[in-house]
C-alpha positions, -999 to +999 in steps of 0.1 A: +659-681+013+675-691+046+664-670+076+679-669+110+662-648+137+685-642+166+658-629+189+638-598+195+659-568+204+651-557+240+683-540+251+680-503+258+708-481+249+703-457+278+704-427+255+681-398+263+655-392+236+662-363+214+688-356+186+723-351+201+739-319+192+773-324+175+798-297+181+820-284+153+849-308+161+826-338+161+812-329+127+847-326+112+860-358+126+830-381+122+839-391+086+875-396+096+866-419+125+843-439+102+870-445+076+895-454+104+873-480+120+864-495+086+901-499+077+910-513+111+883-539+107+895-548+072+931-552+085+922-572+116+901-598+098+916-598+063+917-633+046+888-648+066+858-632+049+832-646+026+834-633-009+805-650-026+778-629-009+771-592-007+763-584+029+736-557+029+729-540+063+695-525+068+701-506+100+670-496+119+689-469+138+688-449+105+661-467+084+624-471+089+605-503+096+584-499+065+580-510+029+609-487+021+631-517+026+621-527-009+640-498-024+670-508-003+668-544-016+666-531-053+697-510-047+715-539-030+707-561-060+721-535-084+753-535-064+754-573-063+752-574-101+780-548-104+805-567-083+794-602-095+785-618-062+765-651-062+738-637-038+729-613-011+730-618+027+705-593+042+713-582+077+686-564+096+703-545+125+683-533+155+683-496+163+695-480+195+661-470+209+640-501+216+654-516+184+644-487+161+656-453+151+653-424+174+631-403+152+609-432+140+571-427+138+559-422+173+523-429+162+531-466+166+543-482+198+573-506+201+551-537+199+537-525+166+571-517+152+584-552+162+553-567+145+561-547+113+597-560+115+585-596+115+556-592+090+568-565+066+606-563+066+614-600+068+589-612+041+600-583+018+634-600+015+616-631+000+608-610-030+644-606-041+649-622-076+682-640-067+692-664-039+697-647-006+702-654+031+690-633+060+700-625+095+678-606+119+702-595+146+692-595+182+718-569+193+740-545+173+771-563+184+760-593+164+759-572+133+793-558+141+807-593+142+793-601+108+806-568+094+841-570+108+848-608+106+827-623+078+817-598+052+841-589+024+816-571+002+794-546+021+764-525+012+759-496+016+795-485+009+812-473+040+787-489+064+798-498+099+777-505+130+794-477+148+785-452+120+755-466+102+745-454+067+709-453+053+704-463+017+667-464+009+658-429-001+640-421-034+669-399-047+694-428-043+669-452-059+665-429-090+702-424-094+710-461-092+683-474-116+691-446-142+724-463-149+712-499-146+710-519-178+681-540-166+658-530-137+661-558-110+624-561-102+610-580-073+592-613-079+567-637-063+579-673-057+565-704-072+546-718-042+526-686-033+520-682-071+505-717-072+483-711-041+471-677-052+465-690-087+441-716-072+423-689-052+419-667-083+405-696-104+379-702-077+367-666-073+372-651-107+362-680-130+384-669-159+377-632-156+405-606-155+413-597-119+416-560-110+429-554-075+421-523-055+444-520-025+429-496+001+447-473+025+426-470+056+452-461+083+448-440+114+482-424+107+480-395+082+443-402+072+445-375+045+465-401+025+437-427+027+418-441-002+386-425-014+365-455-006+333-444-024+352-435-056+367-469-057+334-486-051+318-466-079+346-475-102+343-512-093+305-511-100+312-495-134+333-525-146+319-551-169+316-580-145+315-605-173+350-595-182+366-581-150+366-593-114+373-565-090+391-577-058+396-554-028+426-557-005+420-538+028+445-520+049+460-541+075+449-516+101+413-524+092+415-560+081+400-574+113+372-549+113+337-556+101+335-553+063+319-520+053+285-522+037+300-507+006+323-537+001+299-565+008+290-569-029+326-574-038+354-600-033+377-590-005+410-609-004+419-612+033+446-637+027+468-612+009+465-588+038+483-611+062+509-627+039+532-605+018+542-633-005+505-641-013+500-604-018+528-602-043+515-633-060+480-618-063+494-587-078+516-607-102+486-628-115+462-598-118+453-580-150+457-545-134+466-534-098+453-501-085+462-482-053+470-449-037+506-441-028+519-463+001+535-496+009+512-519-012+516-495-042+554-498-039+550-536-040+530-532-073+555-508-088+585-530-081+572-563-093+583-574-127+553-578-149+518-568-136+504-534-148+495-510-121+481-475-115+491-455-084+471-424-074+474-396-048+511-391-047+508-355-034+490-347-001+498-311+010+490-317+046+514-347+050+551-340+053+566-368+032+538-364+005+542-327-001+555-314-035+585-299-018+595-332-002+589-352-034+610-328-054+638-330-028+638-367-033+642-365-071+606-367-082+595-346-112+559-337-104+536-348-132+561-372-149+568-409-148+600-424-134+625-435-159+627-469-142+589-476-147+575-495-176+547-480-198+524-503-178+535-491-144+519-456-142+519-429-115+488-407-117+495-373-103+458-368-092+437-377-063+417-409-065+384-394-077+362-416-098+367-397-131+405-400-129+403-437-119+380-446-148+400-425-173+434-440-164+421-475-162+406-475-197+438-458-211+459-485-195+437-513-208+439-499-243+477-500-240+477-536-227+454-547-256+478-530-281+507-549-266+488-582-266+476-579-303+503-556-317 
């Protein structure tokens, strides 16, 4: 994957914080203006565009600097397959407020968001299954130049820098994969697989690795992992067969290891390198986590079985039943896109549920292996 970083976005748009109020005329003409500018760009630059790549614009003025980019990448890959392009060119476009969207999470400062851009968004693109290129734009005008003079095939449909379109939401994801003949899962590359394979051989000694990815964030702590339940579950495993491996939250990875985890293997390497994290998950027997970014990585990888807990948290806006239903989730059911070995558990991560679901999944895995 070729990567070009044009530089950190530092320009300020001069806009006043707060959502602008569109009057009635503005609301009526916005779609018309979007179509007009798109057609003008097509006419002006027709005949000089690249046709072999789908140009996928992840615009941070309307999209978050989070693992949600993985859903965007899956949707872009589905579109690439539909139109028959050779590969994808990912274009990450800076937002208008310090490089990010106006209503983005104020819990994190700009430096942290830029860090997430470099260490979450960029490496996520390396998990695409097909060849791709990537441009991280320094200014929005650079993205406009690519959109107007280079890109023939554009994703999302109707995207322009003047009128950006978000395309990462769960409801779009469900709708797209429902009509997809083969789910375009993410995958770890050969080199990180080799390196993580060596690490697993050294620490596991032939045992089956069971990863436990912890959420320990300061933001919305109600969504965090029940540490003592996971420790009790890990202690209950037959250590002659299984090797539990904890992966800590990046917000706590530099902290002193809690006393409860000192008896277990903690994979610090996977915290800081997303490709190594994906390789660890790919080579493990079962991956387990509560809902969040790492859980999304597990769910979107091609082969490794996984269990994801704690989908509903009533005190957290994006984790309430109402919000999940609005995004197309059916509470208590599995997504149509998931395999029988990628399971969502609609319960909190209490030890009884963890043990029950783990043993049910291992029975299914054994039936597949010997059936």
